[in-house]
TORKOL-4160 file (C-alpha; in steps of 0.2 Angstrom, whole numbers, padded with zeros to 4 digits, m for minus):
58
<pt num="1" X="0024" Y="m0077" Z="m0021"/>
<pt num="2" X="0018" Y="m0079" Z="m0003"/>
<pt num="3" X="0005" Y="m0069" Z="0005"/>
<pt num="4" X="0018" Y="m0061" Z="0016"/>
<pt num="5" X="0028" Y="m0056" Z="0001"/>
<pt num="6" X="0013" Y="m0048" Z="m0007"/>
<pt num="7" X="0009" Y="m0038" Z="0009"/>
<pt num="8" X="0027" Y="m0033" Z="0011"/>
<pt num="9" X="0028" Y="m0026" Z="m0007"/>
<pt num="10" X="0012" Y="m0017" Z="m0004"/>
<pt num="11" X="0018" Y="m0009" Z="0012"/>
<pt num="12" X="0034" Y="m0004" Z="0004"/>
<pt num="13" X="0025" Y="0004" Z="m0011"/>
<pt num="14" X="0014" Y="0013" Z="0001"/>
<pt num="15" X="0029" Y="0019" Z="0011"/>
<pt num="16" X="0037" Y="0026" Z="m0004"/>
<pt num="17" X="0022" Y="0035" Z="m0009"/>
<pt num="18" X="0021" Y="0043" Z="0008"/>
<pt num="19" X="0039" Y="0047" Z="0008"/>
<pt num="20" X="0037" Y="0057" Z="m0008"/>
<pt num="21" X="0022" Y="0066" Z="0000"/>
<pt num="22" X="0032" Y="0071" Z="0015"/>
<pt num="23" X="0046" Y="0079" Z="0005"/>
<pt num="24" X="0047" Y="0097" Z="0009"/>
<pt num="25" X="0039" Y="0105" Z="m0007"/>
<pt num="26" X="0023" Y="0113" Z="m0012"/>
<pt num="27" X="0009" Y="0101" Z="m0013"/>
<pt num="28" X="m0005" Y="0102" Z="m0026"/>
<pt num="29" X="m0007" Y="0084" Z="m0029"/>
<pt num="30" X="m0015" Y="0077" Z="m0014"/>
<pt num="31" X="m0028" Y="0068" Z="m0024"/>
<pt num="32" X="m0015" Y="0060" Z="m0035"/>
<pt num="33" X="m0006" Y="0054" Z="m0019"/>
<pt num="34" X="m0022" Y="0047" Z="m0012"/>
<pt num="35" X="m0026" Y="0038" Z="m0028"/>
<pt num="36" X="m0009" Y="0030" Z="m0029"/>
<pt num="37" X="m0011" Y="0024" Z="m0011"/>
<pt num="38" X="m0029" Y="0017" Z="m0015"/>
<pt num="39" X="m0022" Y="0008" Z="m0030"/>
<pt num="40" X="m0008" Y="0000" Z="m0020"/>
<pt num="41" X="m0019" Y="m0005" Z="m0005"/>
<pt num="42" X="m0034" Y="m0010" Z="m0014"/>
<pt num="43" X="m0026" Y="m0023" Z="m0026"/>
<pt num="44" X="m0037" Y="m0039" Z="m0026"/>
<pt num="45" X="m0021" Y="m0050" Z="m0023"/>
<pt num="46" X="m0017" Y="m0039" Z="m0007"/>
<pt num="47" X="m0034" Y="m0040" Z="0000"/>
<pt num="48" X="m0035" Y="m0059" Z="m0002"/>
<pt num="49" X="m0017" Y="m0061" Z="0005"/>
<pt num="50" X="m0021" Y="m0050" Z="0020"/>
<pt num="51" X="m0037" Y="m0060" Z="0023"/>
<pt num="52" X="m0028" Y="m0076" Z="0023"/>
<pt num="53" X="m0014" Y="m0069" Z="0035"/>
<pt num="54" X="m0028" Y="m0063" Z="0047"/>
<pt num="55" X="m0036" Y="m0080" Z="0047"/>
<pt num="56" X="m0020" Y="m0089" Z="0050"/>
<pt num="57" X="m0015" Y="m0078" Z="0064"/>
<pt num="58" X="m0032" Y="m0076" Z="0072"/>
């Protein structure tokens, strides 16, 4: 899987989490939402991929 694919999958997953959060309903699970976002965005493979993308574009 390319670095771009890894990044796109993570962004898509984060967008899905945010869409769930933005649905009009009572919220008592903000910490759970934050934990899910951190889990997606702090994946070691994503961090490595983003760093390589930055180096190649910068």
